N, C-alpha and C positions, 0 to 999 in steps of 0.2 A: 265304089263304096261311098255312101254319103259322108260328108265331112262331119267331124265332131267338134262342137263349139264349147266355149267356156260357159256361156249363158244364152238361152233362147227365151224370148218373150213371145208367147203364142196368142194368136187370135185377137189381138188388140184393135181398138179403134184409134188409128194413128193421126195425130196432128203433128206433122213432121218439122214444124218451125219455119217453113217457107211461106205459110199463109194459105197453102193449097187446101182444097176440100178434104174432109175426113175420109179415111179409107181403111178397110180391114187389111191387116198385114201382120206377119211375124217379123221379129227383129233378132238377128243372130249377132253375137259378140265374141271376139277372141283377141287376146293380147291387148285388152284395153281399148279396142276399136270396134266400131260397127262393121261387120263384114257382109251383111245381107239384110235387105228389107223387102218383104214380099212373102212368097211362099217358101219357107225354109224346110228342106227335106232332111237335113242332118239333125242329129240330136244334140243336146247340150248337157254338160256335166251337171248343170242346174237349169231348171226350166220354171217359168212363171206363167201361169194361166191368166191371161188378161181378157178373157171373153167378157164382153159387156162393159169393158173399162176403157178409159181414155189413156192413151200412151203418148207422152210428150218428151221432147228433149229435157234434160235437167235445166232448171232455171238459173240464170246468171244475174246476180244482184250486184250492181256496180256502185252502191253507196252504203257501205257498212263501216263499223269502227271496232273490228276485232283485233286491233293492234296490240292490246295487252292480252286479251283472252287467248289469242293464238300462241302466246308464249307459255301458257300454263295449262291449257285445256286442249285435249285432242278432239273435242266435239264442239263445233262452231254453231251451237244452238243459241237462240231459237231458229236461226235461218235454215239449218239443215232439217228441221222438223217441217218445213214448209216447201219442200221440193227443190230447194236451192242446192246446186251442186258446185257452183263457183261463186266466190264473193270477192269484191274489190274493197280493200280497207285503206285507211290513211286519208280519208276525205277531210274536207274543211280545214286543211292546213295544220292539223294536229297529229302528233305521233311521237315516237321515241328515238328517232335517229335521223341525222347524226347527233351525237351528244358527247359533251365532255363531262367528266365525273362531277364537277362543281355545278352543272346545270341540270342534273337529273331531277332534283326537287322541283325546279321551275317547270319542267315538262310534265311532271305528274300533276302539279297544280293547274296547269293549262288544260290537260285532259279531264281532270276532275271538274273544273268549272265549265268548260265548253260542252262536254259530253256526259256529265253526271255519272262518272265512274268513280267509286270510292277510292280516295287516295290511299287508305290503308291496304286495300286489296291490291292496288298497283305496286305499292312498296313491297308487299310480301310476295306477290306473284312474279315480279320481274327480277331476273338475276343480273341484268345489265352487263352481260358478257359480250359487249360490243361498244364501239365508238362510231365507226363509220356506218353508212347505210348498208353497204355490202356486208359488213360483219353482222348487222342486225338480221339481214335476210338469211345469212348462214345459220344463225342461232335458231331462227324460226323453222328453217328447213330441216333441222335435225329431229323435229318431233313429227310423228305421223298424225294425220287428221282425218276426220270423216269425209270432208269435202275439200276441194281445191280452193286456194286463196291467192290473191295478188296484192301487192303493197305499193302505195304511192309515196313519193318523197314529200314530207309535209313542210310547208313554208315556215311555220313557226319554229320548228326545230332547226331547220337550215339557217334561218336568220340569226338565231341565238348562237348557233355554233360558229358562225363567221364573225358576228359583231359583238357577241357577249352582251354586257349590260346595255350597250348602246342600242342593240337590236330589240331587246325587251322593252326599252323605254321609247320605242317608236321613232328613234332618230333616223334621218335620211341616210341611206347607204352611200358610201363614197364610190368612186370609180373602181378602187381596189377591192372594195367589198363586193361589188357587182361582178367583177371579174372572177373572184373566188367562188361566188355562188354559181356562176356559169360553169366553172370547172367541176365543182362538186355535183351539179345537176347532171352533167354529162357522165360523170363517174357513176352516179346512182343508176342512171338508165342502163349503162353498160353492165352494171352488176345485177340487174334484173328488175328494177322498178318498172311498174306498168305505166307510171306517169308521175305528175306533180300536182299538188293541191294547195290552194290558198284561200284565205278568208278575209273579207273586207266588210264584215258586219259588226255593228256595235253590240249585237246580242251575244257575241262570243267573248267571254271574259274568263279569266282564271278563277280559281277558288278564292283568291284574295281580292277579286274585283278588278284586276288589271285587264286592260284591253289586250286582245290577241296581238302578238308582235307584228303580224303582217298587215294590220289594219290600215296603215297609212303608207304602205310601200308605194314608191313612185312608179310611173310607167317605165322609167329607165331600168329600175330594178327588176320588174316583172318581165320586161323584154329581154334583159340579160339572161335571166333564168330560162326563159323560153328558147333563147338561142343556144343554151347549153343542151336542151333537149333536142334541138335541131342538129347540133354537132354530133349527138349520138345516133341520129337518124331514126329515132323511135321514141315513143312515149306520148301520152295524152296529157291535157291540162284540165283540172277541175277547179271551179271557182264558185264562191258564194259571196254575194254583195247585197247591201240594202237597196241599191238602186233608188235612192231618195229622189223625189220628183224633180228638184232643181238640177240634179246631177245625172239624170238618167241618160241624156244624150252623150255627155262626156264620158261616162263610165262605159256605156255600150260601145262607143266609138273606140275607146282605149282597147277594149277586148278585141275588136276587129283589127286594129293596127298590130296588136301583138300576134294575132294569128297570121296576118298577112306577112309579117316579118319572119316568123318562124316556120310557117307552113304546118304547124302541129294542130291536131284536132282539139277542140275545147268543148266542155259542157259546163253549164251553170245552173244553179237551183232556180226553179220557177214555180211560184205558188200564188194563189189569191190570198192576200193579206186582209185582215179585218181592220186595218188602220188607214185613215185618210192621209197619214204622213207619207206613206210609201206609194210609189207609182203604180198605176193599175197594171195588172198582169197582162191584160190584152195589148197594151202598148208594147210591152216587152215581147210578147209573142209575135206581134206584127213585125217588129224589127228583126226578130230572129228568123221568121219565115222569109223575109226579104233577103237576108244575108245568105240563107241556105240556097235560095234561088240563084244568087250570084255565084254559088259554087263554094262558099266557105264551109269547111267541115265543122260546123257548130251545132250543138244540140242543147235544148233545155231539159234538165232532169225534172220530171213531174211525178206526182204521187196519184194512186188510184182512189184515195179517200182523203178525208180531212186529216190535218195534222193537229194533234191535241194532246193534252196531258190527262193522265189518270189520277184521280183523287181517291184516296183510300186511307184506312186506319193504319195500314202497313206501308203506304207509299210515302214519298218524300213530303207530300203536302196533302191536306184536305181542307175543306172550308173553315175548319176551326183551328188550323195550325197556328194562327197568330192571336188566338184568344188567350187571355191570361191563365185561365184554368187548364187549358190544354198542356201548358208547360209542366204541370204537376203529374201528368200521366204519359207524356210523350215518350219516355224511355222504358215504359212498362212493356211486358209481353202482350201479345194480342188478347189472350183470355182476360188478363187483368184490365186492359183498356175497355174491353166489352163490359166487364162487370161494373166498372166505374161509370160508363156512359149509360148503363141501365139503372143506375142509382138515381131515383127521382130528384134528390136534392142536388147532386152534382150536375145532372142533366139540366135542371132549371137554371142553375148558375151559369153554366156554359152558354146556354141559349140566350141569356140576358146580356152577354158581353159583346163588345165590338172588337174587331181586329186592332192590334197594337203593332208598333214597329215602324221602321223607315221604308220598308219595301211596299210602297203604296201601289205600284202597278201590279205587283204579284197579288197583294191583298184583294184588289179589285177583280182580278181574273178568277181567283179561286172562290169568290163569293158572288160572281155575276150569274145568278140563278136563272136569268132569262136565256142564258146560253150554256147552261150545264144540264146534262142529261144522265139518267141512269144508263150504265153501259149494257146491262142485261146479260143473259146467258141463254143462247149464244149472243155474242156482242152485236149490237145494232150500230153500225157506223154511218147510217143515214137516217137518223131519227127525225120525225116531223117536228115543226115548231111547237105544236101542242104537247109534245112529250117533255119539254123543258121543265125543270124543277119548279120554276116560278108559275108557269101556266098550270101545271098539274096541282100545285098547292092552292092556287086560286080557286080551281074547280072544287077542291075538297074543303075549302074554307080553313086552310091552315097556313102557318108561316112557312116560307120556303126552307128556312133553317131546320125546322122540325122534320119536314119531309126528308131533307138531305141526310140528317142524322139517322133516321130510320132506315133509309136505303143503305147507308154505310154499314149498319149493324146486321144487315142480312147475311145469311150463311155464317153466323158467328163472327161477324166483323170482317168478312172477306169481300163484301160488296164494293164495287167501284162506280164512281161517277166519271163522266167524260166531259172534258172542257175543250172543245175545238178552238184553235186560234188561227187557223189558216184553212183555206179551201172550203169554208162553210159560212161565208158571210150572208148567203141567201137561204140558209137552212135547207140546202140540198147540195148534191154533188155535180150539178150541171157544169160548173166551172172546171171540175176535174175532167169531165167528159170532153169538154172542148179542148183542153190542153192535151189529153191523151190522144185525141183523134188527129192532132196535127202531125204531119210527116217530119216536122222539125224538132220533135221531142222524143225523149227516150224515158223509159220507166226508171225511177230511182227514189232517193230520199227516205228509204226505209230505216236507215240508221241502226241496223242490227248490231247488237253488242254495246249500244250506247244508251244514255238517258235511262239508266237501269232502275231508277226509283220513280220515274214520272211518265215515261213513254214506252210503249211496246209495239212498234210498227214493223218489226221484222217479219210480221205476218202479211205484209202487202201482197206478195205473190198469190197467196190463197184468196185474199179479197178480190184481186184482179180477175181471177177466173170465176169464183163462185158468185160474186155480186154482179159483175159486169157481163158475165156470160150466162147467168142462170136466174138470179134472184130479183134483180131490179125490175120494177113494174114496167118501166118504159126506158127507151134509150139504151138497150143492151147492145153489145158488140158481138160480131161473129166470133165463135170460139177459136177457130184456127188463127184468126188475126190476133186475138188476145195472146195465144200461145207464142206466136211470132214476136210479139212485143216484149215478152219476158225471156226470150231465148236468143234467137239469132240477132235481133235488133240490139239488145244490150251487149251481147258478145262482140258484135262488130264495132260498137261505139268505143270499145277500149282495145280493139285490135286482137281479140281472141277468135281467130277465124277457123280454129280447129274444133269448135263446139257450137252448140245451139241448133243443130240440124240433125235429123234422123236420116242420114245418108251414109252409104258405104264409105269407109275411110275416116269418118268423123269420130271424135272421142266418144266413148261409150258411156255417156251420162244420160240417164233416162228416168222418167217418172211413170209409174203405173197408178192411175187415179180412178177411184170409184167416184165418178163425178157427181152422182146424185147425192152422195153423202159428204161431199167436200165442204168443209167449213172450218173457220178459225174458232177455237174454243175460248172460253173466258180466260183472261190472264190470271196468273197466280203469282204470289211472291215466294221466291226461293232464297235460301240463305246459304248458298254454296260457293260464293266467291272466296278467294283467299282472305284470311283474317275474319272469316264469318260474315263478309259483306253480303248485302241483299241485292237481288235483281228481279225485275219483272220478267216472267217467262210465259210463253203462250204456245200451247200445242195445237195440233190440227187433227181433224178427223177426215179420212178419205184417201190418204196416201197409202195405197196398198203396198207399194215398193218404191224405193229410191235407189238408183244404181249410179255408182261413180267408177269410172274406168272399168266397167264390166263386172263390178262386184256389188252385190246388194248390201247397202249399209243400213237400211231400215225396212222392216216388214211390219205393215200395219202400225206404224208409228213407234215400234220398238226397235232399238239398235241391235245390229248383229255385231259380231266381233271384228268385222272388216273395217280397216282404217286406210283406205287407198288414197285419200286426199293428200295432195302435195302442194308445196309452194310453186306457183307458176311464175317463172322469171321472164318478164317482158312479154311483148306481143307474140302470138303464135300463128304460124302460116297455115293456110288452108291445105289439107292433104291433097 
């Protein structure tokens, strides 16, 4: 008698995550695992007709910041709206454990400043029912979620926990401090951390403007922590650094020495910056590829599109945020702002003003109309140079400020402008293509759950497939290879060997995608964080079904009642 399965996906066009050619197949699942791929004779308690649709493994996103959201929300959106079935959080050295009661405020301020998550939302949403990292994992593990998630031990929290005020003030760690960090790192890995993360960039500051505690950590300190991970025999390292030109060699060589001492895999953020102050990304990519050829398990985390901020009337910033007249309407509701901006007298006064304040760099970025574009609907993440606000305004014989304001007022004030600050120096995504194509890189940097008022890049997996596999005029990639990049490649990078492939025995995380319709929708602003906090959200069209552990969690973008997602404790062995 034919076997009866929990779920069968029928007649799909399968990209199995290995990079192999597309093929027609059924997929049967039982007890949270894939049990058959091919022609499935038995029936399923539930069946999904995937005829004419793309079937892929669930996407694995290794760079998110759901550290707070996972504590209060069972749905890790927007990532779960974009086919992601496993996320790794705790990146960039920020998080909420370990922590002593007197340091909770400091960690909130650090997360608020570095990742733009409202402090009021964090205070209301976190119950702080933990001190150690293991207790934090226990607290998160008690809540069911739509998708699986992994947590990394954050350097900022660890350093403050061990060193207190000395750690926050960037003092050098003593031998005793390093020994304690090593012990706690091992303890965290054994409790279920997937790895450890650190930040060495001046861009990461607390809400008070303080540098991130890990900014000047010595090689001895970082090596000590890495040795704690080695002591546990498992765990990866994630790092972000400025790689300033004079220090590129020493910084990169330090990473190599830490890896050679500990033997632990390491990833670091890699992007094309728009500043001459920072070392060229190709130099880093070349060093990285040479290190990989030597056998070092090192990868650069790269993005499939530019990294940029969204400017809008509801966003954290817009081109008029620092104009004196804006202060008078900044705290009004959207309808009231729109009414004021449509008032000819107020509009004329606003447009006649110049930005004020001490944030000169920010003021320049949000008014650099040569490099600011209308986002559009659907969003255009590779707009041509001539689409820039300044170029279009010149063609129309208008001031850029006037055009920008009109675009912001579209859709009753819900229009967005896009200001890329990385991966778009040449007004195209060719740099992204070169980084993505390298065997020494892995997809990342989406920051799902973070930068909630200015960035909405959790939609990266959708851009990866739709733009690079279908829409780009030239330089597209093979679709099975793109699927592999966001599934088995990302899973392997953090030691999750039980997912990312559509093969018998693997975890039953699956996407059914109407590929012709696949696209990221225009971002919207939601006001659903604790304490009424706002966050940018972005849905997608084309995900017919997303499956986690054999249960359908989304049908055509709408949630089901299933919440099979769980905390993943540490690396997972291949079946």
